[in-house]
GUZADREN-729005 format. One record per residue (C-alpha): residue in three letters; residue number from 1; y, x, z. Coordinates in nm, 2 decimals, m for minus. Layout:
ATOM  ALA  NUM  Y  X  Z
...
This chain:
ATOM  MET  1  0.00  1.27  0.30
ATOM  VAL  2  m0.18  0.99  0.49
ATOM  CYS  3  m0.46  0.79  0.32
ATOM  ALA  4  m0.67  0.48  0.39
ATOM  ILE  5  m1.02  0.35  0.34
ATOM  GLY  6  m1.09  0.05  0.12
ATOM  ILE  7  m1.40  m0.16  0.17
ATOM  ASP  8  m1.54  m0.40  m0.09
ATOM  ILE  9  m1.80  m0.65  0.05
ATOM  GLY  10  m2.01  m0.79  m0.23
ATOM  GLY  11  m2.33  m0.99  m0.25
ATOM  THR  12  m2.53  m0.69  m0.38
ATOM  ARG  13  m2.35  m0.38  m0.25
ATOM  LEU  14  m2.11  m0.27  0.02
ATOM  ARG  15  m1.87  m0.01  m0.10
ATOM  ALA  16  m1.63  0.22  0.08
ATOM  ALA  17  m1.38  0.47  m0.06
ATOM  ARG  18  m1.12  0.70  0.09
ATOM  VAL  19  m0.81  0.66  m0.12
ATOM  LYS  20  m0.49  0.87  m0.14
ATOM  ALA  21  m0.20  0.76  m0.37
ATOM  GLY  22  m0.44  0.54  m0.57
ATOM  VAL  23  m0.70  0.82  m0.62
ATOM  ILE  24  m1.05  0.80  m0.48
ATOM  GLU  25  m1.13  1.11  m0.28
ATOM  ALA  26  m1.47  1.01  m0.14
ATOM  ARG  27  m1.72  0.72  m0.18
ATOM  ALA  28  m2.01  0.57  0.00
ATOM  SER  29  m2.22  0.26  m0.06
ATOM  ALA  30  m2.51  0.06  0.09
ATOM  ALA  31  m2.70  m0.26  0.02
ATOM  SER  32  m2.54  m0.58  0.13
ATOM  ALA  33  m2.70  m0.83  0.37
ATOM  ARG  34  m2.67  m1.19  0.47
ATOM  ASP  35  m2.64  m1.13  0.85
ATOM  PRO  36  m2.28  m1.06  0.95
ATOM  ALA  37  m2.39  m0.82  1.23
ATOM  GLU  38  m2.59  m0.61  0.98
ATOM  VAL  39  m2.30  m0.61  0.74
ATOM  LEU  40  m2.08  m0.48  1.02
ATOM  ALA  41  m2.32  m0.21  1.12
ATOM  ARG  42  m2.34  m0.09  0.76
ATOM  VAL  43  m1.97  m0.10  0.70
ATOM  LEU  44  m1.91  0.11  1.01
ATOM  ASP  45  m2.16  0.36  0.88
ATOM  LEU  46  m1.98  0.38  0.55
ATOM  VAL  47  m1.65  0.43  0.72
ATOM  ALA  48  m1.79  0.72  0.92
ATOM  GLN  49  m1.91  0.88  0.60
ATOM  VAL  50  m1.57  0.89  0.43
ATOM  ARG  51  m1.33  0.91  0.72
ATOM  THR  52  m1.11  1.21  0.78
ATOM  ALA  53  m0.82  1.29  1.01
ATOM  GLU  54  m0.58  1.18  0.74
ATOM  VAL  55  m0.71  0.82  0.74
ATOM  VAL  56  m0.46  0.59  0.92
ATOM  ALA  57  m0.57  0.24  0.81
ATOM  LEU  58  m0.86  0.04  0.67
ATOM  GLY  59  m0.86  m0.25  0.42
ATOM  ILE  60  m1.15  m0.50  0.36
ATOM  GLY  61  m1.20  m0.73  0.07
ATOM  VAL  62  m1.44  m1.02  0.14
ATOM  PRO  63  m1.58  m1.30  m0.08
ATOM  GLY  64  m1.46  m1.65  m0.01
ATOM  GLN  65  m1.14  m1.81  0.13
ATOM  VAL  66  m0.94  m1.59  0.36
ATOM  HIS  67  m0.64  m1.68  0.58
ATOM  ALA  68  m0.47  m1.34  0.56
ATOM  ALA  69  m0.21  m1.38  0.83
ATOM  THR  70  m0.48  m1.45  1.09
ATOM  ARG  71  m0.75  m1.24  0.91
ATOM  ARG  72  m0.99  m1.54  0.94
ATOM  VAL  73  m1.26  m1.58  0.68
ATOM  LEU  74  m1.27  m1.96  0.60
ATOM  SER  75  m1.58  m1.96  0.37
ATOM  GLY  76  m1.82  m1.73  0.20
ATOM  GLY  77  m2.12  m1.71  m0.03
ATOM  TYR  78  m2.42  m1.49  0.01
ATOM  VAL  79  m2.22  m1.29  0.26
ATOM  ASP  80  m2.06  m1.55  0.48
ATOM  LEU  81  m1.83  m1.40  0.75
ATOM  SER  82  m1.67  m1.73  0.84
ATOM  GLY  83  m1.69  m1.79  1.22
ATOM  PHE  84  m1.71  m1.41  1.27
ATOM  ASP  85  m1.40  m1.21  1.36
ATOM  PHE  86  m1.50  m0.93  1.13
ATOM  ALA  87  m1.16  m0.76  1.12
ATOM  ALA  88  m1.13  m0.74  1.50
ATOM  GLU  89  m1.48  m0.60  1.53
ATOM  VAL  90  m1.41  m0.32  1.27
ATOM  GLU  91  m1.07  m0.25  1.44
ATOM  ALA  92  m1.23  m0.22  1.78
ATOM  ALA  93  m1.50  0.01  1.66
ATOM  THR  94  m1.29  0.24  1.45
ATOM  GLY  95  m0.95  0.24  1.63
ATOM  LEU  96  m0.79  0.18  1.29
ATOM  PRO  97  m0.56  m0.11  1.19
ATOM  VAL  98  m0.74  m0.34  0.96
ATOM  SER  99  m0.61  m0.56  0.68
ATOM  LEU  100  m0.85  m0.83  0.55
ATOM  GLU  101  m0.81  m1.02  0.22
ATOM  ASN  102  m1.01  m1.21  m0.03
ATOM  ASP  103  m1.18  m0.96  m0.26
ATOM  ALA  104  m1.00  m1.09  m0.57
ATOM  THR  105  m0.67  m1.04  m0.39
ATOM  MET  106  m0.76  m0.68  m0.31
ATOM  ALA  107  m0.85  m0.63  m0.68
ATOM  LEU  108  m0.51  m0.77  m0.79
ATOM  LEU  109  m0.33  m0.54  m0.54
ATOM  GLY  110  m0.52  m0.25  m0.69
ATOM  GLU  111  m0.43  m0.33  m1.04
ATOM  ALA  112  m0.07  m0.40  m0.96
ATOM  ALA  113  m0.03  m0.07  m0.77
ATOM  HIS  114  m0.23  0.16  m0.99
ATOM  GLY  115  m0.39  m0.02  m1.28
ATOM  ALA  116  m0.33  m0.26  m1.57
ATOM  ALA  117  m0.04  m0.44  m1.40
ATOM  GLN  118  0.14  m0.14  m1.26
ATOM  GLY  119  0.51  m0.21  m1.23
ATOM  MET  120  0.47  m0.58  m1.28
ATOM  ALA  121  0.59  m0.83  m1.01
ATOM  ASN  122  0.44  m1.15  m1.15
ATOM  VAL  123  0.06  m1.12  m1.22
ATOM  VAL  124  m0.24  m1.36  m1.23
ATOM  MET  125  m0.58  m1.20  m1.19
ATOM  LEU  126  m0.92  m1.35  m1.25
ATOM  THR  127  m1.24  m1.17  m1.14
ATOM  ILE  128  m1.55  m1.27  m1.33
ATOM  GLY  129  m1.87  m1.20  m1.14
ATOM  THR  130  m2.13  m1.42  m0.97
ATOM  GLY  131  m1.85  m1.67  m0.93
ATOM  ILE  132  m1.48  m1.65  m1.04
ATOM  GLY  133  m1.22  m1.52  m0.80
ATOM  GLY  134  m0.85  m1.52  m0.84
ATOM  ALA  135  m0.52  m1.43  m0.70
ATOM  VAL  136  m0.15  m1.46  m0.79
ATOM  LEU  137  0.13  m1.21  m0.74
ATOM  GLU  138  0.48  m1.39  m0.73
ATOM  GLN  139  0.78  m1.16  m0.72
ATOM  GLY  140  0.57  m0.88  m0.58
ATOM  GLN  141  0.42  m1.10  m0.30
ATOM  VAL  142  0.07  m1.25  m0.29
ATOM  LEU  143  0.09  m1.63  m0.33
ATOM  ARG  144  m0.04  m1.78  m0.01
ATOM  GLY  145  0.04  m2.15  0.01
ATOM  ARG  146  m0.07  m2.27  0.35
ATOM  GLY  147  m0.27  m1.95  0.39
ATOM  ALA  148  m0.55  m1.93  0.13
ATOM  ALA  149  m0.39  m2.01  m0.21
ATOM  GLY  150  m0.53  m1.85  m0.53
ATOM  GLN  151  m0.88  m1.99  m0.56
ATOM  LEU  152  m0.84  m1.99  m0.93
ATOM  GLY  153  m1.22  m2.02  m1.00
ATOM  HIS  154  m1.18  m2.38  m0.90
ATOM  ILE  155  m0.94  m2.49  m1.17
ATOM  CYS  156  m1.09  m2.80  m1.34
ATOM  VAL  157  m1.16  m2.75  m1.71
ATOM  ASP  158  m1.39  m3.05  m1.76
ATOM  PRO  159  m1.36  m3.36  m1.54
ATOM  ASN  160  m1.70  m3.47  m1.67
ATOM  GLY  161  m1.86  m3.13  m1.62
ATOM  ARG  162  m2.10  m2.96  m1.38
ATOM  SER  163  m2.10  m2.99  m1.00
ATOM  CYS  164  m1.94  m2.70  m0.82
ATOM  VAL  165  m2.03  m2.56  m0.48
ATOM  CYS  166  m1.68  m2.64  m0.37
ATOM  GLY  167  m1.76  m3.02  m0.39
ATOM  ARG  168  m1.57  m3.09  m0.71
ATOM  ILE  169  m1.67  m3.13  m1.07
ATOM  GLY  170  m1.59  m2.92  m1.38
ATOM  CYS  171  m1.45  m2.60  m1.21
ATOM  VAL  172  m1.41  m2.31  m1.45
ATOM  GLU  173  m1.65  m2.11  m1.22
ATOM  THR  174  m1.93  m2.35  m1.32
ATOM  VAL  175  m1.91  m2.26  m1.69
ATOM  SER  176  m1.74  m1.92  m1.72
ATOM  SER  177  m1.88  m1.71  m1.43
ATOM  GLY  178  m2.15  m1.45  m1.46
ATOM  THR  179  m2.39  m1.70  m1.31
ATOM  ALA  180  m2.29  m1.96  m1.56
ATOM  PHE  181  m2.35  m1.72  m1.85
ATOM  GLY  182  m2.71  m1.70  m1.73
ATOM  THR  183  m2.73  m2.08  m1.73
ATOM  HIS  184  m2.59  m2.09  m2.09
ATOM  LEU  185  m2.86  m1.84  m2.20
ATOM  ALA  186  m3.14  m2.05  m2.05
ATOM  GLU  187  m3.01  m2.37  m2.21
ATOM  ALA  188  m3.00  m2.19  m2.55
ATOM  GLY  189  m3.35  m2.06  m2.50
ATOM  LEU  190  m3.24  m1.70  m2.50
ATOM  PRO  191  m3.39  m1.42  m2.28
ATOM  PRO  192  m3.22  m1.39  m1.94
ATOM  GLU  193  m3.16  m1.02  m1.99
ATOM  THR  194  m2.94  m1.09  m2.30
ATOM  ARG  195  m2.59  m0.94  m2.25
ATOM  ALA  196  m2.27  m1.09  m2.36
ATOM  GLU  197  m2.20  m0.77  m2.56
ATOM  ASP  198  m2.52  m0.84  m2.75
ATOM  LEU  199  m2.42  m1.19  m2.84
ATOM  LEU  200  m2.07  m1.08  m2.95
ATOM  ALA  201  m2.23  m0.85  m3.20
ATOM  ARG  202  m2.43  m1.14  m3.35
ATOM  GLN  203  m2.31  m1.42  m3.58
ATOM  ASP  204  m2.60  m1.66  m3.56
ATOM  PRO  205  m2.53  m2.01  m3.42
ATOM  PRO  206  m2.72  m1.98  m3.09
ATOM  ALA  207  m2.52  m1.66  m3.00
ATOM  ARG  208  m2.19  m1.81  m3.11
ATOM  ALA  209  m2.27  m2.13  m2.91
ATOM  VAL  210  m2.33  m1.94  m2.59
ATOM  ILE  211  m2.01  m1.74  m2.62
ATOM  ALA  212  m1.81  m2.05  m2.70
ATOM  ALA  213  m1.96  m2.24  m2.40
ATOM  TRP  214  m1.87  m1.94  m2.18
ATOM  ALA  215  m1.53  m1.83  m2.31
ATOM  GLN  216  m1.36  m2.14  m2.42
ATOM  PRO  217  m1.33  m2.30  m2.07
ATOM  LEU  218  m1.20  m1.96  m1.95
ATOM  ARG  219  m0.93  m1.96  m2.22
ATOM  ALA  220  m0.83  m2.32  m2.11
ATOM  ALA  221  m0.80  m2.21  m1.75
ATOM  ILE  222  m0.59  m1.90  m1.85
ATOM  ASP  223  m0.36  m2.12  m2.06
ATOM  SER  224  m0.30  m2.35  m1.77
ATOM  LEU  225  m0.23  m2.06  m1.54
ATOM  ILE  226  0.02  m1.91  m1.78
ATOM  SER  227  0.21  m2.24  m1.81
ATOM  ILE  228  0.21  m2.29  m1.43
ATOM  CYS  229  0.28  m1.93  m1.31
ATOM  ASN  230  0.48  m1.78  m1.60
ATOM  PRO  231  0.34  m1.44  m1.52
ATOM  ASP  232  0.41  m1.10  m1.68
ATOM  CYS  233  0.04  m1.08  m1.76
ATOM  VAL  234  m0.31  m1.21  m1.68
ATOM  VAL  235  m0.56  m0.94  m1.57
ATOM  ILE  236  m0.93  m1.00  m1.61
ATOM  GLY  237  m1.16  m0.80  m1.39
ATOM  GLY  238  m1.49  m0.82  m1.20
ATOM  GLY  239  m1.83  m0.71  m1.30
ATOM  ALA  240  m1.83  m0.93  m1.61
ATOM  GLY  241  m1.46  m0.89  m1.67
ATOM  ALA  242  m1.48  m0.65  m1.97
ATOM  ALA  243  m1.73  m0.88  m2.15
ATOM  ALA  244  m1.52  m1.19  m2.07
ATOM  THR  245  m1.21  m1.02  m2.21
ATOM  ALA  246  m1.40  m0.93  m2.53
ATOM  ALA  247  m1.53  m1.29  m2.56
ATOM  LEU  248  m1.18  m1.43  m2.52
ATOM  ALA  249  m1.08  m1.24  m2.84
ATOM  ALA  250  m1.29  m1.48  m3.04
ATOM  PHE  251  m1.08  m1.77  m2.90
ATOM  PRO  252  m0.71  m1.66  m2.91
ATOM  ALA  253  m0.44  m1.86  m2.74
ATOM  ARG  254  m0.27  m2.12  m2.95
ATOM  ALA  255  0.10  m2.09  m3.02
ATOM  SER  256  0.29  m2.25  m2.74
ATOM  TRP  257  0.60  m2.25  m2.53
ATOM  PHE  258  0.40  m2.05  m2.28
ATOM  ALA  259  0.27  m1.70  m2.34
ATOM  ALA  260  0.16  m1.39  m2.15
ATOM  PRO  261  m0.07  m1.10  m2.25
ATOM  VAL  262  m0.43  m1.10  m2.12
ATOM  LEU  263  m0.53  m0.76  m2.01
ATOM  ALA  264  m0.86  m0.60  m1.91
ATOM  ALA  265  m0.86  m0.45  m1.56
ATOM  ALA  266  m0.80  m0.08  m1.58
ATOM  LEU  267  m0.97  0.02  m1.26
ATOM  GLY  268  m1.30  m0.15  m1.32
ATOM  ASP  269  m1.52  m0.19  m1.01
ATOM  ASP  270  m1.28  0.04  m0.82
ATOM  ALA  271  m1.00  m0.21  m0.82
ATOM  GLY  272  m1.12  m0.38  m0.50
ATOM  VAL  273  m1.15  m0.06  m0.29
ATOM  ILE  274  m0.82  0.09  m0.43
ATOM  GLY  275  m0.64  m0.24  m0.36
ATOM  ALA  276  m0.79  m0.27  m0.01
ATOM  ALA  277  m0.67  0.08  0.07
ATOM  SER  278  m0.32  0.01  m0.07
ATOM  ALA  279  m0.30  m0.31  0.13
ATOM  ALA  280  m0.41  m0.13  0.44
ATOM  LEU  281  m0.13  0.13  0.41
ATOM  LYS  282  0.13  m0.13  0.34
ATOM  ASN  283  0.03  m0.36  0.62
ATOM  ARG  284  m0.04  m0.11  0.90
ATOM  PRO  285  0.21  m0.08  1.19
ATOM  ARG  286  0.46  0.17  1.07
ATOM  LYS  287  0.76  0.35  1.21
ATOM  ARG  288  0.91  0.62  0.98
ATOM  ALA  289  1.15  0.90  1.05
ATOM  VAL  290  1.33  1.11  0.80
ATOM  LEU  291  1.42  1.44  0.96
ATOM  VAL  292  1.74  1.57  0.80
ATOM  ASN  293  1.72  1.93  0.92
ATOM  GLY  294  1.92  2.24  0.90
ATOM  VAL  295  2.13  2.48  1.11
ATOM  PRO  296  2.48  2.37  1.22
ATOM  ALA  297  2.72  2.34  0.92
ATOM  SER  298  2.43  2.34  0.67
ATOM  GLY  299  2.55  2.01  0.52
ATOM  LYS  300  2.29  1.79  0.68
ATOM  SER  301  2.53  1.53  0.82
ATOM  ALA  302  2.67  1.46  0.47
ATOM  VAL  303  2.32  1.43  0.34
ATOM  ALA  304  2.22  1.19  0.62
ATOM  ARG  305  2.52  0.97  0.56
ATOM  ALA  306  2.46  0.96  0.19
ATOM  LEU  307  2.10  0.87  0.24
ATOM  SER  308  2.20  0.60  0.49
ATOM  ASP  309  2.45  0.45  0.24
ATOM  ALA  310  2.18  0.44  m0.03
ATOM  THR  311  1.90  0.29  0.18
ATOM  GLY  312  2.06  0.10  0.47
ATOM  TRP  313  1.85  0.31  0.72
ATOM  PRO  314  2.04  0.39  1.04
ATOM  VAL  315  2.13  0.75  1.13
ATOM  LEU  316  2.07  0.89  1.48
ATOM  ALA  317  2.26  1.21  1.50
ATOM  LEU  318  2.24  1.46  1.78
ATOM  ASP  319  2.62  1.51  1.79
ATOM  THR  320  2.69  1.14  1.78
ATOM  ILE  321  2.50  1.10  2.11
ATOM  LYS  322  2.62  1.42  2.27
ATOM  ASN  323  3.00  1.42  2.17
ATOM  PRO  324  3.11  1.13  2.38
ATOM  PHE  325  2.97  1.30  2.69
ATOM  LEU  326  3.15  1.62  2.60
ATOM  SER  327  3.48  1.43  2.55
ATOM  ILE  328  3.46  1.25  2.88
ATOM  LEU  329  3.30  1.50  3.12
ATOM  PRO  330  3.48  1.81  3.23
ATOM  PRO  331  3.44  2.11  2.99
ATOM  GLY  332  3.12  2.30  3.06
ATOM  ASP  333  2.97  2.63  2.95
ATOM  ARG  334  2.73  2.69  2.68
ATOM  LEU  335  2.43  2.63  2.91
ATOM  PHE  336  2.57  2.28  2.99
ATOM  ASN  337  2.61  2.21  2.61
ATOM  ARG  338  2.25  2.30  2.55
ATOM  THR  339  2.13  2.10  2.84
ATOM  LEU  340  2.32  1.80  2.71
ATOM  GLY  341  2.18  1.87  2.37
ATOM  ARG  342  1.82  1.85  2.50
ATOM  ALA  343  1.90  1.52  2.68
ATOM  SER  344  2.05  1.38  2.36
ATOM  TYR  345  1.75  1.50  2.16
ATOM  ALA  346  1.52  1.30  2.40
ATOM  ALA  347  1.75  1.00  2.38
ATOM  ILE  348  1.71  0.98  2.00
ATOM  PHE  349  1.33  0.94  2.04
ATOM  ASP  350  1.37  0.70  2.33
ATOM  LEU  351  1.58  0.48  2.10
ATOM  ILE  352  1.31  0.50  1.82
ATOM  ALA  353  1.04  0.42  2.07
ATOM  ASP  354  1.22  0.09  2.14
ATOM  ALA  355  1.28  0.01  1.77
ATOM  PRO  356  1.05  m0.24  1.60
ATOM  GLN  357  0.76  m0.16  1.39
ATOM  GLY  358  0.84  m0.13  1.02
ATOM  CYS  359  1.17  0.05  1.07
ATOM  THR  360  1.29  0.37  0.91
ATOM  VAL  361  1.53  0.60  1.09
ATOM  ILE  362  1.72  0.90  0.97
ATOM  ILE  363  1.75  1.17  1.24
ATOM  ASP  364  2.03  1.42  1.18
ATOM  ALA  365  1.97  1.73  1.39
ATOM  TRP  366  1.90  2.10  1.39
ATOM  PHE  367  1.54  2.08  1.50
ATOM  GLY  368  1.50  2.45  1.55
ATOM  PHE  369  1.70  2.45  1.88
ATOM  GLN  370  1.39  2.33  2.07
ATOM  PRO  371  1.03  2.44  2.05
ATOM  LEU  372  0.82  2.27  1.78
ATOM  GLU  373  0.58  2.14  2.04
ATOM  THR  374  0.87  1.95  2.20
ATOM  LEU  375  0.95  1.78  1.87
ATOM  GLN  376  0.58  1.69  1.82
ATOM  ASP  377  0.57  1.54  2.17
ATOM  HIS  378  0.88  1.33  2.10
ATOM  ILE  379  0.74  1.21  1.77
ATOM  ALA  380  0.42  1.10  1.94
ATOM  ARG  381  0.60  0.93  2.23
ATOM  ALA  382  0.83  0.74  1.99
ATOM  GLY  383  0.53  0.60  1.80
ATOM  ILE  384  0.64  0.75  1.47
ATOM  THR  385  0.36  0.71  1.21
ATOM  ASP  386  0.53  0.84  0.90
ATOM  LEU  387  0.74  1.15  0.87
ATOM  ALA  388  0.95  1.32  0.60
ATOM  GLU  389  1.18  1.62  0.61
ATOM  VAL  390  1.49  1.70  0.42
ATOM  TRP  391  1.58  2.07  0.46
ATOM  CYS  392  1.95  2.14  0.41
ATOM  PHE  393  2.06  2.50  0.34
ATOM  ALA  394  2.34  2.71  0.20
ATOM  PRO  395  2.42  3.08  0.19
ATOM  PRO  396  2.46  3.20  0.56
ATOM  GLU  397  2.81  3.33  0.50
ATOM  THR  398  2.91  2.99  0.36
ATOM  ILE  399  2.76  2.82  0.67
ATOM  GLY  400  2.96  3.06  0.89
ATOM  ALA  401  3.29  2.98  0.71
ATOM  ARG  402  3.23  2.61  0.73
ATOM  TYR  403  3.17  2.63  1.10
ATOM  SER  404  3.49  2.83  1.15
ATOM  ALA  405  3.69  2.58  0.95
ATOM  ARG  406  3.57  2.29  1.16
ATOM  LEU  407  3.62  2.43  1.51
ATOM  HIS  408  3.93  2.23  1.57
ATOM  LEU  409  3.74  1.91  1.50
ATOM  ARG  410  3.48  1.97  1.77
ATOM  PRO  411  3.51  1.85  2.13
ATOM  ALA  412  3.54  2.11  2.40
ATOM  GLY  413  3.20  2.23  2.50
ATOM  HIS  414  3.07  2.32  2.16
ATOM  PRO  415  3.03  2.70  2.09
ATOM  GLY  416  3.35  2.86  1.96
ATOM  ALA  417  3.44  3.13  1.71
ATOM  ASP  418  3.23  3.38  1.89
ATOM  TYR  419  2.92  3.18  1.79
ATOM  VAL  420  2.98  3.24  1.41
ATOM  PRO  421  2.80  3.58  1.38
ATOM  GLU  422  2.51  3.43  1.57
ATOM  LEU  423  2.50  3.13  1.34
ATOM  ILE  424  2.50  3.34  1.03
ATOM  ALA  425  2.21  3.54  1.17
ATOM  LEU  426  2.03  3.21  1.25
ATOM  ALA  427  2.09  3.08  0.90
ATOM  HIS  428  1.92  3.39  0.76
ATOM  ARG  429  1.60  3.33  0.96
ATOM  ALA  430  1.59  2.95  1.00
ATOM  THR  431  1.30  2.76  0.85
ATOM  PRO  432  1.19  2.39  0.82
ATOM  THR  433  0.96  2.24  1.07
ATOM  GLY  434  0.67  2.22  0.83
ATOM  LEU  435  0.55  1.90  1.00
ATOM  ALA  436  0.59  1.67  0.70
ATOM  PRO  437  0.64  1.66  0.32
ATOM  ARG  438  0.97  1.84  0.25
ATOM  TYR  439  1.26  1.79  0.01
ATOM  GLU  440  1.51  2.07  m0.01
ATOM  VAL  441  1.89  2.03  m0.06
ATOM  ASP  442  2.12  2.31  m0.15
ATOM  SER  443  2.44  2.17  0.01
ATOM  THR  444  2.66  2.39  m0.22
ATOM  GLN  445  2.55  2.17  m0.51
ATOM  ASP  446  2.62  1.80  m0.57
ATOM  LEU  447  2.35  1.58  m0.40
ATOM  ASN  448  2.13  1.39  m0.63
ATOM  ILE  449  2.08  1.09  m0.40
ATOM  ALA  450  1.87  0.90  m0.66
ATOM  ALA  451  1.62  1.18  m0.68
ATOM  LEU  452  1.60  1.20  m0.30
ATOM  THR  453  1.55  0.83  m0.24
ATOM  ASP  454  1.29  0.82  m0.52
ATOM  TRP  455  1.10  1.10  m0.36
ATOM  LEU  456  1.10  0.92  m0.02
ATOM  GLN  457  0.98  0.60  m0.18
ATOM  ARG  458  0.68  0.78  m0.34
ATOM  LEU  459  0.56  0.92  m0.01
């Protein structure tokens, strides 16, 4: 199974992780830097530390506004990559396709794919750290607006409040971020090392005042987001996310027309790298082929048709390409049939090579009639990035009987009844290609198409 590398660029640390199916397999980290060139050099070193042959894409979460479609960073904080084509530089250096998003968006994608919001299509996320980041998932898609929607830290909660770096007044980031918590401590005369967890355990007025000044505006922002977005849930993450979620418990939402649960992020600090890896796999140029494989009369054509009916994916079948030639050209011998089969085999992959990225094609063929190296060359030439195999089988004698029963339906040029003993012997020794994850179908049993499509979707 292929995997991806997720990168989280923070003001303090740069983190990389190799992620497969939402599970981190390897990690690396380094100190952050202000100079974009230095950040690039360190990120490339981290990629080299965790990269393996299975890595096919790379995702990067960066602070600030990002126009995802063009991968342009529009603004930044301590690490400001605006005016620097960071994604293109990483892509050129690694040879991997790169997805670049705002760091809060990457965290949301991680939580939606593998965390607290798994299975939910409408999600709002707030990340509480040095500032407050945010992102919105609407019907499973990131809300973009004109390109950089989702700057939820800049919801106004006090029109007479503090000045914000964005140029406005009273943004929730100015009062409910990790930085703002430090400001509340200083104004209350409390030590700067005081943690929110410490204050939550206390009942004295200074502690309660700091928690109220920090959490109440956040509750107001969340209430507004729920009424505007009507989400399945609101997820709170980031370095101070757990403390902020606990502080919110002291200020429950009022009864209203609008309601949604507020959940603590389940992936913690890993949400960003897991989400970045998930986005990288989803966005990379892809072309998938499902090899429906088996000897002649093994039931593969029926499986291919059922799979196509269930998914809408087109079927390219060896016989579909070959049979018109057998019907129009003068009857040939078995060598002619095999030669035409090899040409048809190549034609299938020529068609896939011309197909657009993002497509999935079902190939119905007996892949054992040509050397495995030929198949591998065709796959590479067609630009196929994702492969799955459905292995169709039945008792060899059943396969022989099926072939005999269908002889009258086959165009002249196909092997005749004398081929049946050879086919039965072939069915005894035939094996799958072994080039991809495999799903086995006993064609003497009813096909569970739901189980097959579910298996393909999980690859």
